[in-house]
A tleap script that builds the chain and sets N, CA, C and O, in Angstrom:
source leaprc.protein.ff14SB
mol = sequence {
  NMET ALA LYS ALA GLN ALA LEU ALA ALA LEU
  LEU LEU ALA MET VAL VAL ALA LEU ALA ALA
  MET GLU GLY ALA HIE ALA ILE CYS GLY MET
  ALA ASN GLU ASP PHE LYS LEU CYS GLN ALA
  ALA ALA SER VAL ASN ASP PRO THR ASP SER
  PRO SER ALA GLU CYS CYS ALA ALA LEU GLY
  LYS ALA ASP LEU GLY CYS ILE CYS ARG TYR
  ARG GLY VAL ALA GLY ILE TRP MET ARG ILE
  TYR HIE ILE ASP PRO SER ARG ALA MET ALA
  LEU PRO GLY LYS CYS GLY LEU THR MET PRO
  SER ASN CYS CSER
}
set mol.1.N position { -4.477 -7.910 -13.713 }
set mol.1.CA position { -5.308 -8.682 -12.599 }
set mol.1.C position { -4.238 -9.624 -12.000 }
set mol.1.O position { -4.165 -9.865 -10.795 }
set mol.2.N position { -3.546 -10.054 -12.790 }
set mol.2.CA position { -2.502 -11.196 -12.163 }
set mol.2.C position { -1.368 -10.337 -11.495 }
set mol.2.O position { -0.802 -10.967 -10.602 }
set mol.3.N position { -0.951 -9.235 -11.665 }
set mol.3.CA position { -0.085 -8.488 -10.734 }
set mol.3.C position { -0.838 -8.283 -9.623 }
set mol.3.O position { -0.309 -8.689 -8.588 }
set mol.4.N position { -1.994 -7.740 -9.503 }
set mol.4.CA position { -2.620 -7.425 -8.420 }
set mol.4.C position { -2.726 -8.502 -7.316 }
set mol.4.O position { -2.649 -8.363 -6.095 }
set mol.5.N position { -2.960 -9.815 -8.196 }
set mol.5.CA position { -3.137 -10.995 -7.233 }
set mol.5.C position { -1.765 -11.248 -6.896 }
set mol.5.O position { -1.758 -11.743 -5.769 }
set mol.6.N position { -0.867 -11.164 -7.246 }
set mol.6.CA position { 0.463 -11.578 -6.864 }
set mol.6.C position { 0.832 -10.746 -5.551 }
set mol.6.O position { 1.281 -11.257 -4.525 }
set mol.7.N position { 0.583 -9.434 -5.734 }
set mol.7.CA position { 0.968 -8.366 -4.775 }
set mol.7.C position { 0.124 -8.975 -3.552 }
set mol.7.O position { 0.743 -9.340 -2.552 }
set mol.8.N position { -1.288 -9.096 -3.607 }
set mol.8.CA position { -2.067 -9.404 -2.366 }
set mol.8.C position { -1.474 -10.623 -1.709 }
set mol.8.O position { -1.216 -10.696 -0.507 }
set mol.9.N position { -1.261 -11.677 -2.697 }
set mol.9.CA position { -0.779 -12.955 -1.949 }
set mol.9.C position { 0.752 -12.602 -1.125 }
set mol.9.O position { 0.904 -12.969 0.040 }
set mol.10.N position { 1.674 -11.972 -1.756 }
set mol.10.CA position { 2.711 -11.691 -1.182 }
set mol.10.C position { 2.487 -10.698 0.034 }
set mol.10.O position { 3.299 -10.767 0.956 }
set mol.11.N position { 1.318 -9.664 0.122 }
set mol.11.CA position { 1.110 -8.992 1.089 }
set mol.11.C position { 0.796 -9.796 2.132 }
set mol.11.O position { 1.567 -9.770 3.092 }
set mol.12.N position { -0.219 -10.555 2.176 }
set mol.12.CA position { -0.748 -11.212 3.327 }
set mol.12.C position { 0.312 -12.275 3.782 }
set mol.12.O position { 0.285 -12.528 4.986 }
set mol.13.N position { 1.291 -12.975 2.985 }
set mol.13.CA position { 2.359 -13.764 3.406 }
set mol.13.C position { 3.180 -13.018 4.244 }
set mol.13.O position { 3.662 -13.531 5.254 }
set mol.14.N position { 3.441 -11.597 3.865 }
set mol.14.CA position { 4.217 -10.891 4.856 }
set mol.14.C position { 3.582 -10.550 6.054 }
set mol.14.O position { 4.240 -10.379 7.081 }
set mol.15.N position { 2.467 -10.443 6.025 }
set mol.15.CA position { 1.341 -10.096 7.366 }
set mol.15.C position { 1.845 -11.275 8.384 }
set mol.15.O position { 2.426 -11.096 9.455 }
set mol.16.N position { 1.542 -12.313 7.889 }
set mol.16.CA position { 1.934 -13.518 8.852 }
set mol.16.C position { 3.452 -13.698 9.162 }
set mol.16.O position { 3.804 -13.863 10.329 }
set mol.17.N position { 4.270 -13.672 8.244 }
set mol.17.CA position { 5.762 -13.607 8.536 }
set mol.17.C position { 6.221 -12.344 9.673 }
set mol.17.O position { 6.898 -12.558 10.678 }
set mol.18.N position { 5.795 -11.274 9.342 }
set mol.18.CA position { 5.926 -10.239 10.342 }
set mol.18.C position { 5.419 -10.395 11.708 }
set mol.18.O position { 6.107 -10.096 12.684 }
set mol.19.N position { 3.940 -10.969 11.817 }
set mol.19.CA position { 3.368 -11.433 12.866 }
set mol.19.C position { 4.085 -12.345 13.753 }
set mol.19.O position { 3.968 -12.369 14.978 }
set mol.20.N position { 4.911 -13.169 12.970 }
set mol.20.CA position { 5.778 -13.992 13.804 }
set mol.20.C position { 6.909 -13.500 14.370 }
set mol.20.O position { 7.432 -14.099 15.309 }
set mol.21.N position { 7.402 -12.400 13.890 }
set mol.21.CA position { 8.820 -11.886 14.216 }
set mol.21.C position { 8.551 -10.750 15.269 }
set mol.21.O position { 7.976 -9.728 14.893 }
set mol.22.N position { 8.889 -10.874 16.382 }
set mol.22.CA position { 8.747 -9.956 17.635 }
set mol.22.C position { 9.656 -8.967 17.291 }
set mol.22.O position { 10.793 -9.316 16.971 }
set mol.23.N position { 9.311 -7.633 17.301 }
set mol.23.CA position { 9.991 -6.589 17.111 }
set mol.23.C position { 10.368 -5.996 15.718 }
set mol.23.O position { 11.176 -5.091 15.508 }
set mol.24.N position { 9.629 -6.679 14.814 }
set mol.24.CA position { 9.879 -6.335 13.414 }
set mol.24.C position { 9.269 -4.987 13.303 }
set mol.24.O position { 8.146 -4.773 13.762 }
set mol.25.N position { 9.946 -4.101 12.730 }
set mol.25.CA position { 9.558 -2.591 12.472 }
set mol.25.C position { 8.766 -2.138 11.333 }
set mol.25.O position { 7.801 -1.382 11.438 }
set mol.26.N position { 9.213 -2.630 10.232 }
set mol.26.CA position { 8.696 -2.424 8.795 }
set mol.26.C position { 9.414 -2.983 7.895 }
set mol.26.O position { 10.608 -3.252 8.028 }
set mol.27.N position { 8.592 -3.241 6.712 }
set mol.27.CA position { 8.911 -3.894 5.562 }
set mol.27.C position { 8.390 -3.292 4.426 }
set mol.27.O position { 7.162 -3.371 4.410 }
set mol.28.N position { 8.922 -2.656 3.362 }
set mol.28.CA position { 8.206 -2.057 2.339 }
set mol.28.C position { 7.297 -0.826 2.574 }
set mol.28.O position { 6.421 -0.449 1.796 }
set mol.29.N position { 7.604 -0.287 3.680 }
set mol.29.CA position { 6.961 1.029 4.277 }
set mol.29.C position { 5.793 0.478 4.852 }
set mol.29.O position { 4.849 1.252 4.693 }
set mol.30.N position { 5.465 -0.616 5.495 }
set mol.30.CA position { 4.373 -1.222 6.271 }
set mol.30.C position { 4.831 -1.844 7.281 }
set mol.30.O position { 5.456 -2.899 7.162 }
set mol.31.N position { 4.552 -1.203 8.564 }
set mol.31.CA position { 4.911 -1.997 9.788 }
set mol.31.C position { 4.050 -3.102 10.085 }
set mol.31.O position { 3.030 -3.269 9.415 }
set mol.32.N position { 4.371 -3.910 11.064 }
set mol.32.CA position { 3.754 -5.114 11.315 }
set mol.32.C position { 2.249 -4.925 11.503 }
set mol.32.O position { 1.507 -5.731 10.942 }
set mol.33.N position { 1.777 -4.034 12.167 }
set mol.33.CA position { 0.413 -3.754 12.394 }
set mol.33.C position { -0.212 -3.281 11.222 }
set mol.33.O position { -1.435 -3.404 11.153 }
set mol.34.N position { 0.419 -2.750 10.264 }
set mol.34.CA position { -0.253 -2.457 8.959 }
set mol.34.C position { -0.589 -3.729 8.351 }
set mol.34.O position { -1.700 -3.725 7.821 }
set mol.35.N position { 0.096 -4.880 8.274 }
set mol.35.CA position { 0.045 -6.018 7.703 }
set mol.35.C position { -1.118 -6.670 8.177 }
set mol.35.O position { -1.921 -7.251 7.446 }
set mol.36.N position { -1.224 -6.545 9.719 }
set mol.36.CA position { -2.267 -7.199 10.251 }
set mol.36.C position { -3.659 -6.726 9.840 }
set mol.36.O position { -4.700 -7.380 9.772 }
set mol.37.N position { -3.422 -5.357 9.569 }
set mol.37.CA position { -4.961 -4.821 9.401 }
set mol.37.C position { -5.679 -5.466 8.085 }
set mol.37.O position { -6.900 -5.336 7.988 }
set mol.38.N position { -4.875 -6.234 6.958 }
set mol.38.CA position { -5.311 -6.716 5.956 }
set mol.38.C position { -5.658 -8.153 6.027 }
set mol.38.O position { -6.294 -8.610 5.077 }
set mol.39.N position { -5.358 -8.885 6.945 }
set mol.39.CA position { -5.194 -10.276 7.266 }
set mol.39.C position { -6.923 -10.840 7.367 }
set mol.39.O position { -7.185 -11.918 6.832 }
set mol.40.N position { -7.736 -10.269 7.877 }
set mol.40.CA position { -8.905 -10.696 8.179 }
set mol.40.C position { -9.814 -10.580 6.745 }
set mol.40.O position { -10.912 -11.133 6.683 }
set mol.41.N position { -9.315 -9.887 5.712 }
set mol.41.CA position { -9.970 -9.897 4.446 }
set mol.41.C position { -9.516 -11.206 3.619 }
set mol.41.O position { -10.113 -11.549 2.598 }
set mol.42.N position { -8.623 -11.774 4.042 }
set mol.42.CA position { -8.047 -12.961 3.048 }
set mol.42.C position { -7.902 -14.176 3.667 }
set mol.42.O position { -7.368 -15.123 3.090 }
set mol.43.N position { -8.444 -14.260 5.099 }
set mol.43.CA position { -8.555 -15.653 5.656 }
set mol.43.C position { -9.288 -16.530 5.267 }
set mol.43.O position { -10.416 -16.216 4.887 }
set mol.44.N position { -8.900 -17.781 5.248 }
set mol.44.CA position { -9.639 -19.098 4.700 }
set mol.44.C position { -10.848 -19.097 5.567 }
set mol.44.O position { -11.911 -19.337 4.993 }
set mol.45.N position { -10.879 -18.845 6.980 }
set mol.45.CA position { -12.060 -19.176 7.643 }
set mol.45.C position { -12.766 -17.851 8.071 }
set mol.45.O position { -12.162 -16.994 8.716 }
set mol.46.N position { -13.849 -17.737 7.752 }
set mol.46.CA position { -14.684 -16.580 7.916 }
set mol.46.C position { -14.098 -15.204 7.665 }
set mol.46.O position { -14.000 -14.388 8.581 }
set mol.47.N position { -13.696 -14.938 6.388 }
set mol.47.CA position { -13.207 -13.830 6.106 }
set mol.47.C position { -14.146 -12.771 5.793 }
set mol.47.O position { -15.244 -13.047 5.310 }
set mol.48.N position { -13.747 -11.428 6.064 }
set mol.48.CA position { -14.670 -10.240 5.756 }
set mol.48.C position { -14.743 -10.243 4.166 }
set mol.48.O position { -14.005 -10.855 3.394 }
set mol.49.N position { -15.766 -9.448 3.882 }
set mol.49.CA position { -16.182 -9.353 2.412 }
set mol.49.C position { -15.365 -8.383 1.783 }
set mol.49.O position { -15.321 -8.472 0.556 }
set mol.50.N position { -14.766 -7.558 2.267 }
set mol.50.CA position { -13.786 -6.634 1.777 }
set mol.50.C position { -12.771 -6.035 2.788 }
set mol.50.O position { -12.963 -6.039 4.004 }
set mol.51.N position { -11.911 -5.632 2.309 }
set mol.51.CA position { -10.798 -4.943 3.223 }
set mol.51.C position { -11.316 -3.903 3.852 }
set mol.51.O position { -12.220 -3.270 3.307 }
set mol.52.N position { -10.843 -3.550 5.086 }
set mol.52.CA position { -11.082 -2.307 6.029 }
set mol.52.C position { -10.581 -0.970 5.347 }
set mol.52.O position { -9.749 -1.069 4.445 }
set mol.53.N position { -10.963 0.058 5.663 }
set mol.53.CA position { -10.514 1.263 5.296 }
set mol.53.C position { -8.925 1.342 5.679 }
set mol.53.O position { -7.995 1.791 5.010 }
set mol.54.N position { -8.928 0.827 6.819 }
set mol.54.CA position { -7.421 0.897 7.584 }
set mol.54.C position { -6.481 0.147 6.816 }
set mol.54.O position { -5.331 0.555 6.651 }
set mol.55.N position { -6.937 -1.017 6.297 }
set mol.55.CA position { -6.190 -1.959 5.457 }
set mol.55.C position { -5.767 -1.181 4.002 }
set mol.55.O position { -4.639 -1.322 3.529 }
set mol.56.N position { -6.541 -0.560 3.521 }
set mol.56.CA position { -6.400 -0.118 2.120 }
set mol.56.C position { -5.643 1.234 2.385 }
set mol.56.O position { -4.850 1.564 1.504 }
set mol.57.N position { -5.764 2.006 3.399 }
set mol.57.CA position { -4.818 3.110 3.814 }
set mol.57.C position { -3.672 2.536 4.106 }
set mol.57.O position { -2.733 3.249 3.750 }
set mol.58.N position { -3.350 1.561 4.596 }
set mol.58.CA position { -1.888 1.030 4.978 }
set mol.58.C position { -1.306 0.411 3.579 }
set mol.58.O position { -0.085 0.517 3.461 }
set mol.59.N position { -1.895 -0.120 2.675 }
set mol.59.CA position { -1.671 -0.689 1.279 }
set mol.59.C position { -1.260 0.647 0.555 }
set mol.59.O position { -0.209 0.732 -0.079 }
set mol.60.N position { -2.166 1.698 0.690 }
set mol.60.CA position { -1.918 2.902 0.025 }
set mol.60.C position { -0.544 3.549 0.215 }
set mol.60.O position { -0.003 4.140 -0.719 }
set mol.61.N position { 0.012 3.441 1.403 }
set mol.61.CA position { 1.217 3.972 1.882 }
set mol.61.C position { 2.494 3.146 1.639 }
set mol.61.O position { 3.648 3.561 1.742 }
set mol.62.N position { 2.063 1.813 1.272 }
set mol.62.CA position { 3.227 0.637 0.993 }
set mol.62.C position { 3.947 1.170 -0.273 }
set mol.62.O position { 3.478 1.924 -1.126 }
set mol.63.N position { 5.162 0.632 -0.220 }
set mol.63.CA position { 5.905 0.609 -1.474 }
set mol.63.C position { 5.688 -0.767 -2.251 }
set mol.63.O position { 6.300 -1.831 -2.151 }
set mol.64.N position { 4.649 -0.409 -3.033 }
set mol.64.CA position { 4.203 -1.654 -3.864 }
set mol.64.C position { 5.016 -2.465 -4.914 }
set mol.64.O position { 4.676 -3.552 -5.381 }
set mol.65.N position { 6.307 -1.666 -5.255 }
set mol.65.CA position { 7.074 -2.153 -6.076 }
set mol.65.C position { 8.114 -3.216 -5.123 }
set mol.65.O position { 8.637 -4.257 -5.522 }
set mol.66.N position { 8.221 -2.612 -3.788 }
set mol.66.CA position { 9.038 -3.447 -2.885 }
set mol.66.C position { 8.407 -4.673 -2.667 }
set mol.66.O position { 9.056 -5.719 -2.632 }
set mol.67.N position { 6.975 -4.626 -2.490 }
set mol.67.CA position { 6.208 -5.955 -2.196 }
set mol.67.C position { 6.371 -6.950 -3.152 }
set mol.67.O position { 6.461 -8.135 -2.831 }
set mol.68.N position { 6.424 -6.494 -4.498 }
set mol.68.CA position { 6.301 -7.246 -5.701 }
set mol.68.C position { 7.511 -7.754 -5.679 }
set mol.68.O position { 7.531 -8.765 -6.381 }
set mol.69.N position { 8.658 -7.499 -5.143 }
set mol.69.CA position { 10.133 -8.005 -5.305 }
set mol.69.C position { 10.005 -9.401 -4.243 }
set mol.69.O position { 10.749 -10.375 -4.349 }
set mol.70.N position { 9.038 -9.290 -3.333 }
set mol.70.CA position { 9.097 -10.309 -2.229 }
set mol.70.C position { 7.977 -11.627 -2.533 }
set mol.70.O position { 7.788 -12.597 -1.800 }
set mol.71.N position { 7.350 -11.339 -3.781 }
set mol.71.CA position { 6.097 -12.216 -4.268 }
set mol.71.C position { 6.576 -13.465 -4.234 }
set mol.71.O position { 5.685 -14.170 -3.760 }
set mol.72.N position { 7.623 -14.174 -4.519 }
set mol.72.CA position { 7.963 -15.320 -4.688 }
set mol.72.C position { 7.908 -16.365 -3.522 }
set mol.72.O position { 7.865 -17.590 -3.640 }
set mol.73.N position { 7.918 -15.641 -2.396 }
set mol.73.CA position { 7.978 -16.411 -1.049 }
set mol.73.C position { 6.448 -16.414 -0.428 }
set mol.73.O position { 6.272 -16.745 0.745 }
set mol.74.N position { 5.468 -16.067 -1.192 }
set mol.74.CA position { 4.083 -15.967 -0.740 }
set mol.74.C position { 3.566 -17.442 -0.383 }
set mol.74.O position { 3.114 -17.743 0.721 }
set mol.75.N position { 3.676 -18.200 -1.319 }
set mol.75.CA position { 2.829 -19.299 -1.187 }
set mol.75.C position { 2.926 -20.195 -0.149 }
set mol.75.O position { 1.867 -20.718 0.197 }
set mol.76.N position { 4.135 -20.569 0.555 }
set mol.76.CA position { 4.224 -21.334 1.664 }
set mol.76.C position { 3.613 -20.648 2.809 }
set mol.76.O position { 2.928 -21.376 3.527 }
set mol.77.N position { 3.717 -19.237 3.191 }
set mol.77.CA position { 3.180 -18.644 4.138 }
set mol.77.C position { 1.642 -18.628 3.996 }
set mol.77.O position { 0.995 -18.744 5.037 }
set mol.78.N position { 1.072 -18.515 2.980 }
set mol.78.CA position { -0.254 -18.544 2.643 }
set mol.78.C position { -0.898 -19.963 3.334 }
set mol.78.O position { -1.802 -19.994 4.169 }
set mol.79.N position { -0.295 -20.938 2.847 }
set mol.79.CA position { -0.690 -22.240 3.309 }
set mol.79.C position { -0.426 -22.498 4.690 }
set mol.79.O position { -1.182 -23.254 5.301 }
set mol.80.N position { 0.637 -21.919 5.308 }
set mol.80.CA position { 0.917 -22.211 6.760 }
set mol.80.C position { -0.294 -21.472 7.711 }
set mol.80.O position { -0.921 -21.944 8.660 }
set mol.81.N position { -0.362 -20.281 7.150 }
set mol.81.CA position { -1.463 -19.265 8.080 }
set mol.81.C position { -2.794 -19.248 7.603 }
set mol.81.O position { -3.543 -18.340 7.961 }
set mol.82.N position { -3.249 -20.298 6.702 }
set mol.82.CA position { -4.610 -20.366 6.307 }
set mol.82.C position { -5.071 -18.978 5.699 }
set mol.82.O position { -5.980 -18.297 6.174 }
set mol.83.N position { -4.453 -18.710 4.780 }
set mol.83.CA position { -4.768 -17.163 3.869 }
set mol.83.C position { -5.178 -17.753 2.570 }
set mol.83.O position { -4.395 -18.478 1.955 }
set mol.84.N position { -6.452 -17.461 2.087 }
set mol.84.CA position { -7.003 -17.939 0.852 }
set mol.84.C position { -6.362 -17.121 -0.177 }
set mol.84.O position { -6.408 -15.892 -0.110 }
set mol.85.N position { -5.768 -17.735 -1.123 }
set mol.85.CA position { -4.864 -16.927 -2.261 }
set mol.85.C position { -5.884 -16.138 -3.097 }
set mol.85.O position { -5.549 -15.016 -3.476 }
set mol.86.N position { -7.165 -16.643 -3.437 }
set mol.86.CA position { -7.999 -15.693 -4.250 }
set mol.86.C position { -8.456 -14.581 -3.419 }
set mol.86.O position { -8.561 -13.527 -4.046 }
set mol.87.N position { -8.738 -14.531 -2.252 }
set mol.87.CA position { -9.100 -13.377 -1.301 }
set mol.87.C position { -7.882 -12.405 -1.365 }
set mol.87.O position { -8.037 -11.214 -1.637 }
set mol.88.N position { -6.638 -12.969 -1.098 }
set mol.88.CA position { -5.556 -12.282 -0.935 }
set mol.88.C position { -5.090 -11.582 -2.228 }
set mol.88.O position { -4.509 -10.504 -2.110 }
set mol.89.N position { -5.270 -12.037 -3.291 }
set mol.89.CA position { -5.020 -11.752 -4.591 }
set mol.89.C position { -6.002 -10.548 -5.081 }
set mol.89.O position { -5.677 -9.803 -6.006 }
set mol.90.N position { -7.049 -10.443 -4.482 }
set mol.90.CA position { -8.170 -9.486 -4.762 }
set mol.90.C position { -7.989 -8.230 -4.000 }
set mol.90.O position { -8.662 -7.254 -4.332 }
set mol.91.N position { -7.102 -8.139 -2.952 }
set mol.91.CA position { -7.046 -6.974 -2.097 }
set mol.91.C position { -6.728 -5.783 -2.770 }
set mol.91.O position { -7.513 -4.851 -2.591 }
set mol.92.N position { -5.633 -5.570 -3.597 }
set mol.92.CA position { -5.198 -4.560 -3.968 }
set mol.92.C position { -6.337 -3.719 -4.914 }
set mol.92.O position { -6.485 -2.504 -4.776 }
set mol.93.N position { -7.021 -4.416 -5.764 }
set mol.93.CA position { -8.161 -3.930 -6.547 }
set mol.93.C position { -9.109 -3.538 -6.001 }
set mol.93.O position { -9.609 -2.477 -6.376 }
set mol.94.N position { -9.672 -4.276 -4.920 }
set mol.94.CA position { -10.642 -3.818 -3.849 }
set mol.94.C position { -10.386 -2.506 -3.293 }
set mol.94.O position { -11.287 -1.703 -3.051 }
set mol.95.N position { -8.844 -2.233 -3.040 }
set mol.95.CA position { -8.797 -1.138 -2.595 }
set mol.95.C position { -8.287 0.118 -3.624 }
set mol.95.O position { -7.662 1.144 -3.353 }
set mol.96.N position { -8.736 -0.316 -4.723 }
set mol.96.CA position { -8.544 0.651 -5.897 }
set mol.96.C position { -7.157 1.326 -5.978 }
set mol.96.O position { -6.991 2.538 -6.115 }
set mol.97.N position { -6.038 0.266 -5.862 }
set mol.97.CA position { -4.745 0.466 -6.252 }
set mol.97.C position { -4.220 0.150 -7.543 }
set mol.97.O position { -4.777 -0.756 -8.162 }
set mol.98.N position { -3.238 0.743 -8.061 }
set mol.98.CA position { -2.614 0.436 -9.330 }
set mol.98.C position { -1.315 -0.129 -9.209 }
set mol.98.O position { -0.411 0.609 -8.819 }
set mol.99.N position { -1.056 -1.403 -9.498 }
set mol.99.CA position { 0.176 -2.030 -9.380 }
set mol.99.C position { 1.388 -1.390 -10.195 }
set mol.99.O position { 1.121 -0.858 -11.272 }
set mol.100.N position { 2.518 -1.409 -9.805 }
set mol.100.CA position { 3.626 -0.883 -10.546 }
set mol.100.C position { 3.604 -1.833 -11.975 }
set mol.100.O position { 3.140 -2.958 -12.162 }
set mol.101.N position { 4.284 -0.920 -12.866 }
set mol.101.CA position { 4.436 -1.670 -14.347 }
set mol.101.C position { 5.360 -2.850 -14.190 }
set mol.101.O position { 5.115 -3.882 -14.815 }
set mol.102.N position { 6.542 -2.753 -13.292 }
set mol.102.CA position { 7.413 -3.823 -13.334 }
set mol.102.C position { 7.131 -4.983 -12.546 }
set mol.102.O position { 8.045 -5.772 -12.308 }
set mol.103.N position { 5.732 -5.221 -12.023 }
set mol.103.CA position { 5.225 -6.138 -11.091 }
set mol.103.C position { 4.586 -7.170 -11.948 }
set mol.103.O position { 3.410 -7.156 -12.311 }
set mol.104.N position { 5.456 -8.041 -12.225 }
set mol.104.CA position { 4.685 -9.024 -13.107 }
set mol.104.C position { 4.972 -10.622 -12.486 }
set mol.104.O position { 4.455 -11.598 -13.029 }
savepdb mol mol.pdb
quit
């Protein structure tokens, strides 16, 4: 569960970072638009109850191992962009994804 939580937090931090970078094409197999699909499910204000099918599809195509390697930078972005860490950390599980064993 902790691995999934770390991935979700990182994922949403990356959503925000990529949204701020005009012209960003992709990171870890996800385009900027893919990250944005998951943002509503982890918002501090008025979040959706669960990630959209589009969010889960985008996460399913992502390189989760790559995303795990970026998890250390997630905290500051989550605070800046009003992402709820608990909601963010629940996304992979809600999408039925299995985290890589090396994502600790």
